[in-house]
N, C-alpha and C positions, 0 to 999 in steps of 0.2 A: 645612413641610419643615425647620424649624430643629431638630426633635428627631431628625434623622438621626444614627445612631450611627457610630462609626469603622468598624465592620464594614459598615454600609450603604454608606458612601462608598468603601470599597475592595472592591467586590463585582463590578464590571464591567471585566474586564481589556481593554486595547487589543489588538486582533487585527491581525496583520501581513499586509499585502497580498502575495499570491502572483502574481507577474507571469507565471508559467507557466500559471495557471488561466484566463487570458483572452488573446485575441490582439488587440493594439491596432493591428495593421497596417491594417485597414479604416478605423479612425478617423483614423490618420495620413494615409492616402490621401485621405480627405475633407478633412482640414485643408490638404493641399497645394494645394487649389483655392479656398482662402478668403483671409483677409487678417489683418493685424495680428499678434497673438501666436500665433494658431493656425497661421498660415502659417510663422511663425518657428520654432514647435515642430516642424513637419514638416521644415523645412530642417535643424534641429538633429538630427533623427532620421536624415536622410540622411548628414549629416557623421559621426555616430556609427558608422553602418554602414560607411562608407568607411574610417574610422579602424580599425575592427575587422578589416576585410578587408586592411589594409596590414600584411603580415607583418613589416615592418621597424620598426613603430611600437610603442613602449612607452606603454601607456595609464596615465595618472595620474588617479585619482579623488580629488577634494577634497570634504570634507564640513563644512558649518557649519550651525548652527541645530539645533533639536531634531527630528532626523529619526528616530532609533530609537524614541524615546518616542511619536512620532506614528504609528508603524505601518509604517515602511519597512525594518525590519531584514531581513525575509525577502527582499525585493527585492535588497538589498545583498549578502546571503549568496549569492543565486543568481548574481549577476554574478561574485563571487569564485570560487565553486565551478565555474562554467562556463568559467573561464579568460578572462574578458572584461576583467579588470583586472590590472595588474602592480605598481602602487604605490598606497598610500592615504595621503593627508595629511588629517588631521582635527582638529577641536577635541577637547579632553579630555572634554567632556560626552558627546559621542556615543559615544566608545569606552569610557569608564570608568563614568560615572554611569548610562549607559543600556544599552549593549550588554553590558559585563562584568557589570553589576548584574543584568541579566536572565539571563545565563548562570549566575549563582549560584543561580538558581531563583526570583528575585523578578519582579514585574510592574509595569507602569504601568497606571493605571486611568482610565476615562472619568469625567469630572466631570459631575454633573447640571447642567442649565441651560447657561449660556454665560458667558464671561468678562465680557461686557457686562452680563449680568443674572444674577449669581451667586446660586445657591440658598443657599450657605453662605458667610458672610463670611470673608475671609482671616484675620481675628483669631481666629475659631473654629477654622479649620484649624490655626493655630499652636498653640492649646490642645490639639488632638487629635494633634499631631505628624504632620501631613500637609502635604507640600509641593506647591505647584501649579506646573505648567508650562502656561500658557495654559488649555486645557480638559482637562488631564490631571493626575491625582494620583499621588504617589509617597509611600510610607511612609518617614518620616524614620528610624524605628528600623531598617528594613532597609537604608537608605542608610548608616547608621553601621556596619552589618556590612560593607558594601562598603568603606568607609573603612579599617576595621581589617584587612580582607583585603588591601588594598593595602599596608598596613604589612608584612604577612607577605611580600608579593612583594618589597618593598625589602629586607627582612631576608635574603632568599635571594640577592640580587645581591652581586657583589664590592664591597668598600668603596672605590669610586673614582667618577670622573665617568662617567656613562652617557648615551648618547643615548636619546631617547624610544623609538626603534626597538628598542633593547635591552630596555627596560622592557616594551614591548608584546609582544615575543617571549617574555619570561618569564611574562607574563600568559597568553599562549596555551599555553605549556608547562604552566602550573598547571591551566588548564581541561582540557587533554588528559588530564591525570592524574586530576583530581578530578571533572570534569563532562563526560565524553567524549561524552555524547548531547546536549549543549546546542546550540541553534541560535544561532550567534554569529559576528559579523564577526571578532572577535579570534581565535576558535578556528579558523575556516575559513582566515583569512589565515595563521595559524601553520602549518597543515597544508599549505597550497599554496605555502609559501615566499615569501609576499607581504609585504614590509615595510610597517609602518604607522608613519608619522611624526606626532607630536603636538607641534608646536613650543612650544605654551603648555600643557604637560602639568600644571603646578602648578595651573592654573585648572580644577580638577575634583576628584573624590574622590582622585585620585592626589596632589593637593596636601596633603590632610589626612593621607594615608598616609605621605608623606615627612616631614611635620612630626612625626608620632608616632615614625617610625623614627629621625630625627635626634635628637629629644629623648631617647629611651631610650638611644641610643648615647652621647650626651653624658653622661648620668647614670652610665653604666657605664664611661666612659672608653674607648669603642671608636671606631674610625673609622666613617664613615657614607657612604652613597651620596649623590651630588649629581647634578643634571641638567645636561647640556651641550647646549644648543640649537645651538651652533656645530658640534658633531659631527653633529647632524642635517643641517645645511646642507651640510657637507662630503660626507656619505654620499649625500645626494640629488643633489648636483652630480656625484658620481662615477657615479651611475646614468645621469645625462644624458650624460656623456662616453662611457659604454659603449653607448649606444643610437644606432642609425643615425638614428632619427626618434622623435619623441615627440608625444603628444596629451593634451589635458586635457578631462575631464568634471567640471565644477564645480557643486556644489549649494550655493548661497549664495556668500558671499565671505569677507571677513575675512582672518585670518592664513593659513589653508590656501591660499586663492587666491593671495595675494601670494607666499607661500613657494614654491609650485609654479612660479609664473611667473619668480621671481627666479633659479631654478637655471640658466637660460640664461646670464645675466650671470656668475654664479659659475663656471660651467663654462668660459666664455671666459677669465676671469681665471686659473683654474687652468692652463688650457692655455698662456696667455701666460707664466706663471711657469715651467712645465715647459720651454717652448721656450727661455726665457732661460737656464735652467740647462744645457740641452743645448748651447747656443751657447758657454757658458762652459767647456764641457768638450771643445771642438773639439780634435782631435788635432793634433800638430805638422805633420803632412803636409797640413793644410788640409781634411781631410774633416770635414764637419759633419753634424748630424742633419737628417733630412728635415723639411720644413715640415709641421706637423700640419694636418689638414683643418679647415676653418672649422666652428665649433659652430653647428648649425642652430637656428633659432627653433622653437618648438612648431609642428608642421605642422598640427595640428587643435586647435580649442578651442571648447567649448560651455559656456555658463554659464546656469543658471537662477537668477534673482535677482529680488527686488522692490525692491532698492536703486536710488536715483536718482542718476545721474551729476552732476546739477546742484548737489548739495550738497557735491561734492568727496569723497564717500565712497569709500573703497577698494572696498567691496563692489559698488558700482555703476559703478566706473570701467570704461569700455568696453574690449572686447578690441582694438578698433582703436587706442585710446590706447596699449595695451601694445606696439603695433608701433613706436612712437617710441622705446621703450626697448630694442628689439631682442629682445622676449620672445615675441611671437606673430605668426605669418604670417597676413595678413588674407585669404588666398585661401580658406581653409576655416575660418571662424570664425562663430559665431552666438550672439548674446545673446537669451535668451528671458526677457521680463519677466513672470514668473509665480511664484507661491509654490511651493516645491519639492514639497510634499506633493500639489499638484494636477498638476504636470507630469511628475514623475520616473517615476511608475508607468507612464504611457503611453509615455514615451521608452524606458524599460527593457524593457517588454513588447515593443514594436516591435523593438528591437534583438535581444532574445532569440529571437523568433520568426523574424526574418529569417535568423538563424543564420550571419551572416558571420563570427562568432567561431570557428566550427568549424575545427579544424586550426591554430589559433594556436599558436606555439611556447611552451613553458613557459620562463619566464625565471628564476624562483625567485631574485629579487634578494636576499632576506633571507639565503639560504645563501651567495650570492656575496659579500655584504658581510662575512659571518663569515670566509670564506676569505681575503678581502683583508686583514682585520684580523690574522688568524693569520700571514699572509705577512710582515707588517711588524713583528711582535713579535721 
């Protein structure tokens, strides 16, 4: 097998799971009467449907790990297009190197053999300009096209500090104009008015893109774009304040998980500051501002993870632990200790076929944030 050519190795594209093509409800029903992680997955499915049926609830989807490259893009797009998600918080790899990359017309490919018993050594892959993601290949030359396309995105943005949400919006606008038929999380979210936050955006092809953008701006004596993760946090906290209730569906952990949980505390602090400012402006006749309502913890929370809480890892820290921080209500929370590519398709198919999401109001928070920004200018 060592004589396999580059064309041979990049010949079997990863196909994406269609959660509409199979009904997972009978499987979840069977799981409900079992034990350990299958029962946990069934309870998680029940919580997800309850969350979707709650018309006051803003649903926040967090994504970590190589999900799009593994074949979950279509499932994620279905959730967005069906109005089952209101906000996305993700790693840069999922949104840029994988989703945006495929929207440009490129693919991920199935590697022969297995990571434990590779047919082609990584040293040989390096010579062939093929990058490996576990048991998946990606063409490095095509990835460089993605990097340089991101430079073009940054070149189009105003020369100021931007939130990742603003960058992802511009990426969606670019795809809407140049690749309107692409199946893409970024494109669907743009069309549905769903904001995507990527707090560590530089840790992706966007990082290479902004390096190229800033370097060329420096050579030419122009101002350049910079990334403002604090603005991400502020925008997401404002969404929390504007929501009567909120819920989390978390695939993996890491920065997206913590970022989405922390907005409860950030929203509390913003409200405290606003209340203090209002008290400082009390009129001479003693009339004061009404006491603002208490910021609620996330009402629902489901996490699929393989991380272990015993090593102190954020990804595996339990949702019950988050209760001590005032982030997650423990009445409707469920950890499912399984790898996301195994559990998410079943969870999403069950939720889609139960159809509790039908009739959910459109929130279009991306447009709302733009309106808020315009009002303060």
